[in-house]
PDBQT receptor file of N, H, CA, C and O in Angstrom, charges set to zero:
ATOM      1  N   UNK A   1     -28.139  11.215 -33.094  1.00  0.00    +0.000 N 
ATOM      2  CA  UNK A   1     -28.196  10.057 -32.362  1.00  0.00    +0.000 C 
ATOM      3  C   UNK A   1     -27.628  10.422 -30.998  1.00  0.00    +0.000 C 
ATOM      4  O   UNK A   1     -26.535  10.976 -30.882  1.00  0.00    +0.000 OA
ATOM      5  N   UNK A   2     -28.481  10.061 -29.870  1.00  0.00    +0.000 N 
ATOM      6  H   UNK A   2     -29.368   9.611 -29.964  1.00  0.00    +0.000 HD
ATOM      7  CA  UNK A   2     -28.213  10.320 -28.604  1.00  0.00    +0.000 C 
ATOM      8  C   UNK A   2     -27.567   9.075 -28.032  1.00  0.00    +0.000 C 
ATOM      9  O   UNK A   2     -28.177   8.010 -28.126  1.00  0.00    +0.000 OA
ATOM     10  N   UNK A   3     -26.285   9.126 -27.399  1.00  0.00    +0.000 N 
ATOM     11  H   UNK A   3     -25.789   9.991 -27.323  1.00  0.00    +0.000 HD
ATOM     12  CA  UNK A   3     -25.705   8.054 -26.752  1.00  0.00    +0.000 C 
ATOM     13  C   UNK A   3     -26.235   7.798 -25.376  1.00  0.00    +0.000 C 
ATOM     14  O   UNK A   3     -26.196   8.680 -24.519  1.00  0.00    +0.000 OA
ATOM     15  N   UNK A   4     -26.712   6.649 -25.154  1.00  0.00    +0.000 N 
ATOM     16  H   UNK A   4     -26.744   5.932 -25.850  1.00  0.00    +0.000 HD
ATOM     17  CA  UNK A   4     -27.268   6.342 -23.771  1.00  0.00    +0.000 C 
ATOM     18  C   UNK A   4     -26.171   5.905 -22.816  1.00  0.00    +0.000 C 
ATOM     19  O   UNK A   4     -25.273   5.207 -23.287  1.00  0.00    +0.000 OA
ATOM     20  N   UNK A   5     -26.139   6.217 -21.587  1.00  0.00    +0.000 N 
ATOM     21  H   UNK A   5     -26.868   6.783 -21.205  1.00  0.00    +0.000 HD
ATOM     22  CA  UNK A   5     -25.137   5.822 -20.658  1.00  0.00    +0.000 C 
ATOM     23  C   UNK A   5     -25.255   4.409 -20.262  1.00  0.00    +0.000 C 
ATOM     24  O   UNK A   5     -26.378   3.911 -20.336  1.00  0.00    +0.000 OA
ATOM     25  N   UNK A   6     -24.188   3.622 -19.818  1.00  0.00    +0.000 N 
ATOM     26  H   UNK A   6     -23.275   4.026 -19.758  1.00  0.00    +0.000 HD
ATOM     27  CA  UNK A   6     -24.439   2.312 -19.504  1.00  0.00    +0.000 C 
ATOM     28  C   UNK A   6     -25.304   2.021 -18.349  1.00  0.00    +0.000 C 
ATOM     29  O   UNK A   6     -25.441   2.909 -17.507  1.00  0.00    +0.000 OA
ATOM     30  N   UNK A   7     -25.905   0.892 -18.198  1.00  0.00    +0.000 N 
ATOM     31  H   UNK A   7     -25.794   0.170 -18.881  1.00  0.00    +0.000 HD
ATOM     32  CA  UNK A   7     -26.671   0.473 -17.154  1.00  0.00    +0.000 C 
ATOM     33  C   UNK A   7     -25.799   0.171 -16.009  1.00  0.00    +0.000 C 
ATOM     34  O   UNK A   7     -24.580   0.190 -16.180  1.00  0.00    +0.000 OA
ATOM     35  N   UNK A   8     -26.346  -0.132 -14.754  1.00  0.00    +0.000 N 
ATOM     36  H   UNK A   8     -27.336  -0.148 -14.615  1.00  0.00    +0.000 HD
ATOM     37  CA  UNK A   8     -25.594  -0.445 -13.682  1.00  0.00    +0.000 C 
ATOM     38  C   UNK A   8     -24.949  -1.840 -13.937  1.00  0.00    +0.000 C 
ATOM     39  O   UNK A   8     -23.773  -2.077 -13.663  1.00  0.00    +0.000 OA
ATOM     40  N   UNK A   9     -25.807  -2.745 -14.482  1.00  0.00    +0.000 N 
ATOM     41  H   UNK A   9     -26.763  -2.553 -14.705  1.00  0.00    +0.000 HD
ATOM     42  CA  UNK A   9     -25.232  -4.061 -14.830  1.00  0.00    +0.000 C 
ATOM     43  C   UNK A   9     -24.060  -4.030 -15.738  1.00  0.00    +0.000 C 
ATOM     44  O   UNK A   9     -23.111  -4.793 -15.558  1.00  0.00    +0.000 OA
ATOM     45  N   UNK A  10     -24.096  -3.205 -16.668  1.00  0.00    +0.000 N 
ATOM     46  H   UNK A  10     -24.868  -2.585 -16.814  1.00  0.00    +0.000 HD
ATOM     47  CA  UNK A  10     -22.952  -3.042 -17.695  1.00  0.00    +0.000 C 
ATOM     48  C   UNK A  10     -21.766  -2.424 -16.985  1.00  0.00    +0.000 C 
ATOM     49  O   UNK A  10     -20.641  -2.872 -17.208  1.00  0.00    +0.000 OA
ATOM     50  N   UNK A  11     -21.962  -1.361 -16.092  1.00  0.00    +0.000 N 
ATOM     51  H   UNK A  11     -22.876  -0.997 -15.911  1.00  0.00    +0.000 HD
ATOM     52  CA  UNK A  11     -20.793  -0.885 -15.331  1.00  0.00    +0.000 C 
ATOM     53  C   UNK A  11     -20.312  -2.011 -14.345  1.00  0.00    +0.000 C 
ATOM     54  O   UNK A  11     -19.105  -2.114 -14.124  1.00  0.00    +0.000 OA
ATOM     55  N   UNK A  12     -21.133  -2.782 -13.798  1.00  0.00    +0.000 N 
ATOM     56  H   UNK A  12     -22.114  -2.698 -13.977  1.00  0.00    +0.000 HD
ATOM     57  CA  UNK A  12     -20.627  -3.862 -12.952  1.00  0.00    +0.000 C 
ATOM     58  C   UNK A  12     -19.869  -4.880 -13.815  1.00  0.00    +0.000 C 
ATOM     59  O   UNK A  12     -18.826  -5.344 -13.354  1.00  0.00    +0.000 OA
ATOM     60  N   UNK A  13     -20.263  -5.236 -14.924  1.00  0.00    +0.000 N 
ATOM     61  H   UNK A  13     -21.110  -4.859 -15.298  1.00  0.00    +0.000 HD
ATOM     62  CA  UNK A  13     -19.513  -6.155 -15.915  1.00  0.00    +0.000 C 
ATOM     63  C   UNK A  13     -18.235  -5.543 -16.194  1.00  0.00    +0.000 C 
ATOM     64  O   UNK A  13     -17.230  -6.251 -16.136  1.00  0.00    +0.000 OA
ATOM     65  N   UNK A  14     -18.129  -4.148 -16.531  1.00  0.00    +0.000 N 
ATOM     66  H   UNK A  14     -18.946  -3.572 -16.578  1.00  0.00    +0.000 HD
ATOM     67  CA  UNK A  14     -16.928  -3.497 -16.925  1.00  0.00    +0.000 C 
ATOM     68  C   UNK A  14     -15.830  -3.480 -15.668  1.00  0.00    +0.000 C 
ATOM     69  O   UNK A  14     -14.623  -3.675 -15.804  1.00  0.00    +0.000 OA
ATOM     70  N   UNK A  15     -16.436  -3.236 -14.569  1.00  0.00    +0.000 N 
ATOM     71  H   UNK A  15     -17.417  -3.077 -14.458  1.00  0.00    +0.000 HD
ATOM     72  CA  UNK A  15     -15.505  -3.231 -13.403  1.00  0.00    +0.000 C 
ATOM     73  C   UNK A  15     -14.911  -4.731 -13.110  1.00  0.00    +0.000 C 
ATOM     74  O   UNK A  15     -13.818  -4.955 -12.589  1.00  0.00    +0.000 OA
ATOM     75  N   UNK A  16     -15.814  -5.665 -13.534  1.00  0.00    +0.000 N 
ATOM     76  H   UNK A  16     -16.702  -5.482 -13.958  1.00  0.00    +0.000 HD
ATOM     77  CA  UNK A  16     -15.336  -6.990 -13.114  1.00  0.00    +0.000 C 
ATOM     78  C   UNK A  16     -14.236  -7.304 -14.166  1.00  0.00    +0.000 C 
ATOM     79  O   UNK A  16     -13.209  -7.838 -13.748  1.00  0.00    +0.000 OA
ATOM     80  N   UNK A  17     -14.347  -7.034 -15.444  1.00  0.00    +0.000 N 
ATOM     81  H   UNK A  17     -15.182  -6.600 -15.783  1.00  0.00    +0.000 HD
ATOM     82  CA  UNK A  17     -13.410  -7.322 -16.395  1.00  0.00    +0.000 C 
ATOM     83  C   UNK A  17     -12.069  -6.518 -16.189  1.00  0.00    +0.000 C 
ATOM     84  O   UNK A  17     -10.965  -7.019 -16.404  1.00  0.00    +0.000 OA
ATOM     85  N   UNK A  18     -12.254  -5.296 -15.777  1.00  0.00    +0.000 N 
ATOM     86  H   UNK A  18     -13.150  -4.889 -15.602  1.00  0.00    +0.000 HD
ATOM     87  CA  UNK A  18     -11.011  -4.510 -15.405  1.00  0.00    +0.000 C 
ATOM     88  C   UNK A  18     -10.309  -4.926 -14.166  1.00  0.00    +0.000 C 
ATOM     89  O   UNK A  18      -9.089  -5.078 -14.221  1.00  0.00    +0.000 OA
ATOM     90  N   UNK A  19     -10.991  -5.143 -12.977  1.00  0.00    +0.000 N 
ATOM     91  H   UNK A  19     -11.983  -5.020 -12.932  1.00  0.00    +0.000 HD
ATOM     92  CA  UNK A  19     -10.302  -5.448 -11.797  1.00  0.00    +0.000 C 
ATOM     93  C   UNK A  19     -10.433  -6.879 -11.342  1.00  0.00    +0.000 C 
ATOM     94  O   UNK A  19      -9.688  -7.318 -10.466  1.00  0.00    +0.000 OA
ATOM     95  N   UNK A  20     -11.351  -7.611 -11.910  1.00  0.00    +0.000 N 
ATOM     96  H   UNK A  20     -11.956  -7.255 -12.623  1.00  0.00    +0.000 HD
ATOM     97  CA  UNK A  20     -11.491  -8.945 -11.336  1.00  0.00    +0.000 C 
ATOM     98  C   UNK A  20     -12.213  -9.025 -10.091  1.00  0.00    +0.000 C 
ATOM     99  O   UNK A  20     -12.974  -8.114  -9.766  1.00  0.00    +0.000 OA
ATOM    100  N   UNK A  21     -12.029 -10.079  -9.341  1.00  0.00    +0.000 N 
ATOM    101  H   UNK A  21     -11.410 -10.819  -9.604  1.00  0.00    +0.000 HD
ATOM    102  CA  UNK A  21     -12.782 -10.348  -8.162  1.00  0.00    +0.000 C 
ATOM    103  C   UNK A  21     -11.981  -9.916  -6.789  1.00  0.00    +0.000 C 
ATOM    104  O   UNK A  21     -10.762 -10.077  -6.722  1.00  0.00    +0.000 OA
ATOM    105  N   UNK A  22     -12.571  -9.481  -5.938  1.00  0.00    +0.000 N 
ATOM    106  H   UNK A  22     -13.561  -9.351  -5.993  1.00  0.00    +0.000 HD
ATOM    107  CA  UNK A  22     -11.866  -9.126  -4.595  1.00  0.00    +0.000 C 
ATOM    108  C   UNK A  22     -11.360 -10.414  -3.976  1.00  0.00    +0.000 C 
ATOM    109  O   UNK A  22     -12.044 -11.435  -4.042  1.00  0.00    +0.000 OA
ATOM    110  N   UNK A  23     -10.199 -10.393  -3.387  1.00  0.00    +0.000 N 
ATOM    111  H   UNK A  23      -9.643  -9.563  -3.334  1.00  0.00    +0.000 HD
ATOM    112  CA  UNK A  23      -9.763 -11.688  -2.513  1.00  0.00    +0.000 C 
ATOM    113  C   UNK A  23     -10.710 -11.794  -1.395  1.00  0.00    +0.000 C 
ATOM    114  O   UNK A  23     -11.333 -10.852  -0.906  1.00  0.00    +0.000 OA
ATOM    115  N   UNK A  24     -10.766 -13.145  -1.000  1.00  0.00    +0.000 N 
ATOM    116  H   UNK A  24     -10.259 -13.910  -1.398  1.00  0.00    +0.000 HD
ATOM    117  CA  UNK A  24     -11.603 -13.366   0.171  1.00  0.00    +0.000 C 
ATOM    118  C   UNK A  24     -11.451 -12.472   1.377  1.00  0.00    +0.000 C 
ATOM    119  O   UNK A  24     -10.315 -12.023   1.530  1.00  0.00    +0.000 OA
ATOM    120  N   UNK A  25     -12.283 -12.153   2.188  1.00  0.00    +0.000 N 
ATOM    121  H   UNK A  25     -13.206 -12.518   2.064  1.00  0.00    +0.000 HD
ATOM    122  CA  UNK A  25     -11.997 -11.368   3.390  1.00  0.00    +0.000 C 
ATOM    123  C   UNK A  25     -11.146 -12.180   4.487  1.00  0.00    +0.000 C 
ATOM    124  O   UNK A  25     -11.172 -13.408   4.578  1.00  0.00    +0.000 OA
ATOM    125  N   UNK A  26     -10.519 -11.473   5.166  1.00  0.00    +0.000 N 
ATOM    126  H   UNK A  26     -10.498 -10.476   5.092  1.00  0.00    +0.000 HD
ATOM    127  CA  UNK A  26      -9.546 -12.137   6.252  1.00  0.00    +0.000 C 
ATOM    128  C   UNK A  26     -10.392 -12.220   7.361  1.00  0.00    +0.000 C 
ATOM    129  O   UNK A  26     -10.991 -11.228   7.775  1.00  0.00    +0.000 OA
ATOM    130  N   UNK A  27     -10.503 -13.493   7.952  1.00  0.00    +0.000 N 
ATOM    131  H   UNK A  27     -10.016 -14.298   7.615  1.00  0.00    +0.000 HD
ATOM    132  CA  UNK A  27     -11.235 -13.829   9.136  1.00  0.00    +0.000 C 
ATOM    133  C   UNK A  27     -10.508 -13.202  10.434  1.00  0.00    +0.000 C 
ATOM    134  O   UNK A  27      -9.287 -13.047  10.468  1.00  0.00    +0.000 OA
ATOM    135  N   UNK A  28     -11.285 -12.888  11.399  1.00  0.00    +0.000 N 
ATOM    136  H   UNK A  28     -12.276 -13.014  11.371  1.00  0.00    +0.000 HD
ATOM    137  CA  UNK A  28     -10.589 -12.331  12.583  1.00  0.00    +0.000 C 
ATOM    138  C   UNK A  28      -9.640 -13.300  13.222  1.00  0.00    +0.000 C 
ATOM    139  O   UNK A  28      -8.657 -12.825  13.791  1.00  0.00    +0.000 OA
ATOM    140  N   UNK A  29      -9.813 -14.607  13.199  1.00  0.00    +0.000 N 
ATOM    141  H   UNK A  29     -10.611 -14.993  12.737  1.00  0.00    +0.000 HD
ATOM    142  CA  UNK A  29      -8.831 -15.554  13.820  1.00  0.00    +0.000 C 
ATOM    143  C   UNK A  29      -7.643 -15.736  12.780  1.00  0.00    +0.000 C 
ATOM    144  O   UNK A  29      -6.674 -16.429  13.090  1.00  0.00    +0.000 OA
ATOM    145  N   UNK A  30      -7.721 -15.160  11.643  1.00  0.00    +0.000 N 
ATOM    146  H   UNK A  30      -8.508 -14.597  11.392  1.00  0.00    +0.000 HD
ATOM    147  CA  UNK A  30      -6.380 -15.189  10.699  1.00  0.00    +0.000 C 
ATOM    148  C   UNK A  30      -5.522 -13.985  10.968  1.00  0.00    +0.000 C 
ATOM    149  O   UNK A  30      -4.357 -13.985  10.571  1.00  0.00    +0.000 OA
ATOM    150  N   UNK A  31      -6.042 -12.921  11.642  1.00  0.00    +0.000 N 
ATOM    151  H   UNK A  31      -6.989 -12.921  11.964  1.00  0.00    +0.000 HD
ATOM    152  CA  UNK A  31      -5.381 -11.666  11.784  1.00  0.00    +0.000 C 
ATOM    153  C   UNK A  31      -4.299 -11.798  12.787  1.00  0.00    +0.000 C 
ATOM    154  O   UNK A  31      -4.379 -12.721  13.598  1.00  0.00    +0.000 OA
ATOM    155  N   UNK A  32      -3.199 -10.902  12.826  1.00  0.00    +0.000 N 
ATOM    156  H   UNK A  32      -3.133 -10.153  12.167  1.00  0.00    +0.000 HD
ATOM    157  CA  UNK A  32      -2.226 -10.927  13.703  1.00  0.00    +0.000 C 
ATOM    158  C   UNK A  32      -2.052  -9.635  14.311  1.00  0.00    +0.000 C 
ATOM    159  O   UNK A  32      -2.325  -8.625  13.663  1.00  0.00    +0.000 OA
ATOM    160  N   UNK A  33      -1.560  -9.556  15.669  1.00  0.00    +0.000 N 
ATOM    161  H   UNK A  33      -1.338 -10.376  16.195  1.00  0.00    +0.000 HD
ATOM    162  CA  UNK A  33      -1.409  -8.293  16.306  1.00  0.00    +0.000 C 
ATOM    163  C   UNK A  33      -0.181  -7.673  15.829  1.00  0.00    +0.000 C 
ATOM    164  O   UNK A  33       0.772  -8.418  15.598  1.00  0.00    +0.000 OA
ATOM    165  N   UNK A  34      -0.054  -6.318  15.634  1.00  0.00    +0.000 N 
ATOM    166  H   UNK A  34      -0.828  -5.713  15.821  1.00  0.00    +0.000 HD
ATOM    167  CA  UNK A  34       1.152  -5.597  15.252  1.00  0.00    +0.000 C 
ATOM    168  C   UNK A  34       1.708  -5.134  16.604  1.00  0.00    +0.000 C 
ATOM    169  O   UNK A  34       1.036  -4.793  17.577  1.00  0.00    +0.000 OA
ATOM    170  N   UNK A  35       3.170  -5.181  16.498  1.00  0.00    +0.000 N 
ATOM    171  H   UNK A  35       3.716  -5.458  15.707  1.00  0.00    +0.000 HD
ATOM    172  CA  UNK A  35       4.034  -4.620  17.615  1.00  0.00    +0.000 C 
ATOM    173  C   UNK A  35       4.727  -3.454  17.089  1.00  0.00    +0.000 C 
ATOM    174  O   UNK A  35       5.401  -3.495  16.060  1.00  0.00    +0.000 OA
ATOM    175  N   UNK A  36       4.543  -2.326  17.862  1.00  0.00    +0.000 N 
ATOM    176  H   UNK A  36       3.995  -2.293  18.698  1.00  0.00    +0.000 HD
ATOM    177  CA  UNK A  36       5.364  -1.067  17.453  1.00  0.00    +0.000 C 
ATOM    178  C   UNK A  36       6.834  -1.309  17.739  1.00  0.00    +0.000 C 
ATOM    179  O   UNK A  36       7.223  -1.908  18.742  1.00  0.00    +0.000 OA
ATOM    180  N   UNK A  37       7.553  -0.858  16.892  1.00  0.00    +0.000 N 
ATOM    181  H   UNK A  37       7.238  -0.371  16.077  1.00  0.00    +0.000 HD
ATOM    182  CA  UNK A  37       9.055  -0.939  17.037  1.00  0.00    +0.000 C 
ATOM    183  C   UNK A  37       9.655   0.547  17.079  1.00  0.00    +0.000 C 
ATOM    184  O   UNK A  37       9.018   1.544  16.738  1.00  0.00    +0.000 OA
ATOM    185  N   UNK A  38      10.872   0.546  17.509  1.00  0.00    +0.000 N 
ATOM    186  H   UNK A  38      11.389  -0.264  17.786  1.00  0.00    +0.000 HD
ATOM    187  CA  UNK A  38      11.574   1.855  17.580  1.00  0.00    +0.000 C 
ATOM    188  C   UNK A  38      11.710   2.414  16.247  1.00  0.00    +0.000 C 
ATOM    189  O   UNK A  38      11.966   1.630  15.334  1.00  0.00    +0.000 OA
ATOM    190  N   UNK A  39      11.562   3.784  15.969  1.00  0.00    +0.000 N 
ATOM    191  H   UNK A  39      11.353   4.422  16.711  1.00  0.00    +0.000 HD
ATOM    192  CA  UNK A  39      11.753   4.373  14.706  1.00  0.00    +0.000 C 
ATOM    193  C   UNK A  39      13.225   4.151  14.214  1.00  0.00    +0.000 C 
ATOM    194  O   UNK A  39      14.164   4.021  14.999  1.00  0.00    +0.000 OA
ATOM    195  N   UNK A  40      13.343   4.120  12.906  1.00  0.00    +0.000 N 
ATOM    196  H   UNK A  40      12.580   4.226  12.268  1.00  0.00    +0.000 HD
ATOM    197  CA  UNK A  40      14.692   3.931  12.433  1.00  0.00    +0.000 C 
ATOM    198  C   UNK A  40      15.653   5.127  12.681  1.00  0.00    +0.000 C 
ATOM    199  O   UNK A  40      15.118   6.185  13.014  1.00  0.00    +0.000 OA
ATOM    200  N   UNK A  41      16.901   5.095  12.569  1.00  0.00    +0.000 N 
ATOM    201  H   UNK A  41      17.336   4.236  12.298  1.00  0.00    +0.000 HD
ATOM    202  CA  UNK A  41      17.761   6.104  12.986  1.00  0.00    +0.000 C 
ATOM    203  C   UNK A  41      18.405   6.709  11.604  1.00  0.00    +0.000 C 
ATOM    204  O   UNK A  41      18.452   5.988  10.608  1.00  0.00    +0.000 OA
ATOM    205  N   UNK A  42      18.845   7.907  11.575  1.00  0.00    +0.000 N 
ATOM    206  H   UNK A  42      18.807   8.493  12.384  1.00  0.00    +0.000 HD
ATOM    207  CA  UNK A  42      19.394   8.553  10.516  1.00  0.00    +0.000 C 
ATOM    208  C   UNK A  42      20.851   8.062  10.256  1.00  0.00    +0.000 C 
ATOM    209  O   UNK A  42      21.336   8.096   9.125  1.00  0.00    +0.000 OA
ATOM    210  N   UNK A  43      21.496   7.627  11.291  1.00  0.00    +0.000 N 
ATOM    211  H   UNK A  43      21.102   7.599  12.209  1.00  0.00    +0.000 HD
ATOM    212  CA  UNK A  43      22.863   7.246  11.265  1.00  0.00    +0.000 C 
ATOM    213  C   UNK A  43      23.186   6.082  12.263  1.00  0.00    +0.000 C 
ATOM    214  O   UNK A  43      22.521   6.021  13.297  1.00  0.00    +0.000 OA
ATOM    215  N   UNK A  44      24.074   5.239  12.042  1.00  0.00    +0.000 N 
ATOM    216  H   UNK A  44      24.614   5.289  11.201  1.00  0.00    +0.000 HD
ATOM    217  CA  UNK A  44      24.537   4.300  13.034  1.00  0.00    +0.000 C 
ATOM    218  C   UNK A  44      24.896   4.864  14.370  1.00  0.00    +0.000 C 
ATOM    219  O   UNK A  44      25.414   5.976  14.473  1.00  0.00    +0.000 OA
ATOM    220  N   UNK A  45      24.598   4.028  15.492  1.00  0.00    +0.000 N 
ATOM    221  H   UNK A  45      24.178   3.124  15.409  1.00  0.00    +0.000 HD
ATOM    222  CA  UNK A  45      24.925   4.592  16.692  1.00  0.00    +0.000 C 
ATOM    223  C   UNK A  45      26.379   5.053  17.021  1.00  0.00    +0.000 C 
ATOM    224  O   UNK A  45      26.662   6.059  17.670  1.00  0.00    +0.000 OA
ATOM    225  N   UNK A  46      27.349   4.071  16.416  1.00  0.00    +0.000 N 
ATOM    226  H   UNK A  46      27.119   3.254  15.888  1.00  0.00    +0.000 HD
ATOM    227  CA  UNK A  46      28.767   4.333  16.674  1.00  0.00    +0.000 C 
ATOM    228  C   UNK A  46      29.402   4.707  15.351  1.00  0.00    +0.000 C 
ATOM    229  O   UNK A  46      30.035   3.881  14.692  1.00  0.00    +0.000 OA
ATOM    230  N   UNK A  47      29.208   6.080  14.934  1.00  0.00    +0.000 N 
ATOM    231  H   UNK A  47      28.694   6.751  15.469  1.00  0.00    +0.000 HD
ATOM    232  CA  UNK A  47      29.750   6.629  13.715  1.00  0.00    +0.000 C 
ATOM    233  C   UNK A  47      31.285   6.881  14.039  1.00  0.00    +0.000 C 
ATOM    234  O   UNK A  47      31.645   7.375  15.107  1.00  0.00    +0.000 OA
ATOM    235  N   UNK A  48      32.097   6.528  13.102  1.00  0.00    +0.000 N 
ATOM    236  H   UNK A  48      31.805   6.126  12.234  1.00  0.00    +0.000 HD
ATOM    237  CA  UNK A  48      33.494   6.681  13.166  1.00  0.00    +0.000 C 
ATOM    238  C   UNK A  48      33.797   8.050  13.215  1.00  0.00    +0.000 C 
ATOM    239  O   UNK A  48      34.355   8.580  14.176  1.00  0.00    +0.000 OA
ATOM    240  N   UNK A  49      33.401   8.694  12.091  1.00  0.00    +0.000 N 
ATOM    241  H   UNK A  49      32.947   8.263  11.310  1.00  0.00    +0.000 HD
ATOM    242  CA  UNK A  49      33.764  10.076  11.918  1.00  0.00    +0.000 C 
ATOM    243  C   UNK A  49      32.570  10.895  11.588  1.00  0.00    +0.000 C 
ATOM    244  O   UNK A  49      32.072  10.715  10.476  1.00  0.00    +0.000 OA
ATOM    245  N   UNK A  50      32.055  11.735  12.356  1.00  0.00    +0.000 N 
ATOM    246  H   UNK A  50      32.459  11.881  13.260  1.00  0.00    +0.000 HD
ATOM    247  CA  UNK A  50      30.917  12.490  11.980  1.00  0.00    +0.000 C 
ATOM    248  C   UNK A  50      30.865  13.252  10.744  1.00  0.00    +0.000 C 
ATOM    249  O   UNK A  50      29.818  13.524  10.156  1.00  0.00    +0.000 OA
ATOM    250  N   UNK A  51      32.101  13.607  10.348  1.00  0.00    +0.000 N 
ATOM    251  H   UNK A  51      32.952  13.385  10.825  1.00  0.00    +0.000 HD
ATOM    252  CA  UNK A  51      32.248  14.419   9.043  1.00  0.00    +0.000 C 
ATOM    253  C   UNK A  51      32.016  13.443   7.859  1.00  0.00    +0.000 C 
ATOM    254  O   UNK A  51      31.680  13.905   6.769  1.00  0.00    +0.000 OA
ATOM    255  N   UNK A  52      32.179  12.141   8.030  1.00  0.00    +0.000 N 
ATOM    256  H   UNK A  52      32.452  11.765   8.916  1.00  0.00    +0.000 HD
ATOM    257  CA  UNK A  52      31.931  11.354   6.880  1.00  0.00    +0.000 C 
ATOM    258  C   UNK A  52      30.393  11.186   6.470  1.00  0.00    +0.000 C 
ATOM    259  O   UNK A  52      29.968  10.823   5.374  1.00  0.00    +0.000 OA
ATOM    260  N   UNK A  53      29.634  11.547   7.646  1.00  0.00    +0.000 N 
ATOM    261  H   UNK A  53      29.979  11.842   8.536  1.00  0.00    +0.000 HD
ATOM    262  CA  UNK A  53      28.320  11.445   7.309  1.00  0.00    +0.000 C 
ATOM    263  C   UNK A  53      27.596  12.759   6.699  1.00  0.00    +0.000 C 
ATOM    264  O   UNK A  53      26.401  12.831   6.416  1.00  0.00    +0.000 OA
ATOM    265  N   UNK A  54      28.466  13.681   6.568  1.00  0.00    +0.000 N 
ATOM    266  H   UNK A  54      29.437  13.623   6.798  1.00  0.00    +0.000 HD
ATOM    267  CA  UNK A  54      27.981  14.940   5.921  1.00  0.00    +0.000 C 
ATOM    268  C   UNK A  54      28.279  14.760   4.339  1.00  0.00    +0.000 C 
ATOM    269  O   UNK A  54      29.365  15.056   3.839  1.00  0.00    +0.000 OA
ATOM    270  N   UNK A  55      27.357  14.322   3.729  1.00  0.00    +0.000 N 
ATOM    271  H   UNK A  55      26.475  14.081   4.135  1.00  0.00    +0.000 HD
ATOM    272  CA  UNK A  55      27.559  13.980   2.237  1.00  0.00    +0.000 C 
ATOM    273  C   UNK A  55      27.086  15.117   1.341  1.00  0.00    +0.000 C 
ATOM    274  O   UNK A  55      26.851  14.943   0.145  1.00  0.00    +0.000 OA
ATOM    275  N   UNK A  56      26.968  16.166   1.895  1.00  0.00    +0.000 N 
ATOM    276  H   UNK A  56      27.159  16.308   2.866  1.00  0.00    +0.000 HD
ATOM    277  CA  UNK A  56      26.785  17.432   1.114  1.00  0.00    +0.000 C 
ATOM    278  C   UNK A  56      28.121  17.802   0.432  1.00  0.00    +0.000 C 
ATOM    279  O   UNK A  56      29.182  17.817   1.056  1.00  0.00    +0.000 OA
ATOM    280  N   UNK A  57      28.024  18.075  -0.778  1.00  0.00    +0.000 N 
ATOM    281  H   UNK A  57      27.163  18.063  -1.285  1.00  0.00    +0.000 HD
ATOM    282  CA  UNK A  57      29.311  18.328  -1.514  1.00  0.00    +0.000 C 
ATOM    283  C   UNK A  57      29.358  19.324  -2.461  1.00  0.00    +0.000 C 
ATOM    284  O   UNK A  57      30.402  19.545  -3.073  1.00  0.00    +0.000 OA
TER     285      UNK A  57
């Protein structure tokens, strides 16, 4: 007995069962502009004792 692969309609049905429907597309008037910010810092600007930040032990 030779197994036949699924048809495109069967694959589409299985994708729909597994993943559901996509959310509605975001309209251009609903989008917002992003503002770049400064990158985060590794340590606070006013460190009390620089040796305290060396946590290698």
